[in-house]
Structure formats: structure tokens, C-alpha cells
C-alpha positions as CSV (number, residue, x, y, z in Angstrom):
1,X,-3.5,-1.7,6.6
2,X,-2.0,1.7,6.0
3,X,-3.4,5.0,5.8
4,X,-1.8,8.3,4.8
5,X,-2.6,12.1,5.2
6,X,-1.5,15.4,3.5
7,X,-1.7,18.7,5.1
8,X,-4.9,20.2,3.3
9,X,-2.6,23.3,2.1
10,X,-0.6,21.0,0.2
11,X,-3.7,18.9,-1.2
12,X,-3.4,19.7,-4.6
13,X,0.0,20.1,-5.4
14,X,0.8,16.4,-6.7
15,X,2.2,15.9,-3.0
16,X,-0.3,13.4,-2.8
17,X,-0.1,11.5,-6.0
18,X,4.2,11.3,-5.1
19,X,3.3,9.7,-1.9
20,X,0.8,7.1,-2.9
21,X,3.1,6.0,-5.3
22,X,6.2,5.5,-3.0
23,X,3.7,4.3,-0.1
24,X,2.1,1.3,-2.3
25,X,5.1,0.8,-3.9
26,X,7.3,0.4,-0.8
27,X,4.2,-1.9,0.5
28,X,4.3,-4.2,-2.5
29,X,8.2,-4.5,-2.7
30,X,9.0,-4.7,1.4
31,X,5.7,-6.3,2.8
32,X,4.8,-8.9,0.4
33,X,1.9,-9.8,2.7
34,X,-1.3,-12.1,1.2
35,X,-3.3,-8.5,1.2
36,X,-2.2,-5.0,1.9
37,X,-4.8,-2.2,2.1
38,X,-4.9,1.5,2.2
39,X,-8.0,3.2,4.1
40,X,-9.6,6.5,3.0
41,X,-12.1,8.7,3.8
42,X,-14.6,9.6,0.9
43,X,-14.1,13.3,1.7
44,X,-10.3,13.0,1.1
45,X,-10.2,13.5,-2.4
46,X,-6.6,14.2,-3.7
47,X,-6.0,10.7,-1.8
48,X,-8.9,9.3,-3.8
49,X,-7.7,10.7,-7.1
50,X,-3.9,9.5,-6.3
51,X,-4.9,5.9,-5.4
52,X,-7.6,5.5,-8.5
53,X,-4.5,6.9,-11.0
54,X,-2.6,4.2,-9.4
55,X,-5.3,1.7,-10.8
56,X,-5.7,0.2,-7.4
57,X,-8.9,-1.7,-6.7
58,X,-11.5,-0.7,-4.7
59,X,-12.6,-3.4,-2.2
60,X,-15.7,-3.5,0.1
61,X,-14.5,-4.3,3.9
62,X,-17.0,-4.3,6.5
63,X,-15.7,-4.0,10.0
64,X,-17.3,-4.9,13.2
65,X,-18.1,-1.4,15.2
66,X,-16.7,0.5,12.7
67,X,-19.0,3.4,11.9
68,X,-17.0,5.9,9.5
69,X,-17.7,5.1,5.8
70,X,-13.9,4.4,5.0
71,X,-13.1,3.5,1.2
72,X,-10.3,0.6,0.9
73,X,-8.1,-0.1,-1.7
74,X,-5.9,-3.1,-2.2
75,X,-2.5,-2.8,-3.1
76,X,-1.2,-5.8,-5.9
77,X,1.0,-8.1,-4.6
78,X,4.6,-7.8,-7.1
79,X,5.9,-10.7,-8.4
80,X,9.8,-11.4,-8.0
81,X,10.4,-10.1,-11.6
82,X,8.8,-6.9,-10.6
83,X,11.4,-6.2,-7.8
84,X,14.6,-4.1,-8.7
85,X,18.0,-6.2,-8.3
86,X,19.4,-6.3,-5.1
87,X,16.4,-5.6,-3.4
88,X,16.0,-6.8,0.3
89,X,12.3,-7.7,1.8
90,X,11.4,-9.5,4.8
91,X,10.9,-13.8,4.0
92,X,8.2,-14.5,6.6
93,X,7.1,-18.0,7.5
94,X,3.5,-17.9,7.6
95,X,2.9,-20.7,10.2
96,X,5.2,-19.4,12.8
97,X,5.2,-15.5,12.2
98,X,9.1,-15.6,11.9
99,X,11.1,-13.7,9.7
100,X,14.5,-13.6,8.1
101,X,15.8,-11.2,5.6
102,X,16.4,-12.7,2.0
103,X,18.3,-11.0,-0.7
104,X,17.0,-10.6,-4.3
105,X,19.1,-10.3,-7.5
106,X,22.1,-11.0,-8.5
107,X,24.5,-12.4,-5.5
């Protein structure tokens, strides 16, 4: 789960769009998890607009004891073909939680 915020005086400047695109791209490329989510509150209108423009899928998530009405958006996984040449990302072993770095692209 990831979250971000933009100062209120910068909400409608286009900064939210740039930050949302950078965060979702980074999470998808560098942290290829089974599921990555971004959460926002309903009143975060510029964040919601930015995430919707990225065509992220809104998903339902019920957390025990959580009373805030969060909206959740799922970040799609990137395929190997989507990664820029030379990208290095964690390659995690799901059984042990261990990890090692693996370079992608021409060697």
C-alpha cells in the first residue's frame, strides 16, 4: 500500500498528475509485487483525478477497525517487456522473503 499527499496550495497545478505517474511507475517497475495499492480519501479530488487518468482500477478493500472511507486504486504489474533496458529491480523469493538484485536488459 502506498499513499502520497500534495500541499493544498499545489493541488490544481498539475503536480499531482506528475507525482501519481512517477509513483505508480516506480512501484510497478521496482517492486513487482502481486498487488500494489494506493489509498486516498474521497476529498482528495486532484489525487483521484490523477489516478483515474492513469486508468488505475478502483478496488474495494475492507480493513477491520478502519473507519475512514478510503478509496483504493490498484497499480497494474509491468511485464518484462515494459521495463526500460538496464532496469534493476528486486527479485524476491516468495517462500523465504529473501531477495537479490537482478539486472534486466542487455548484459
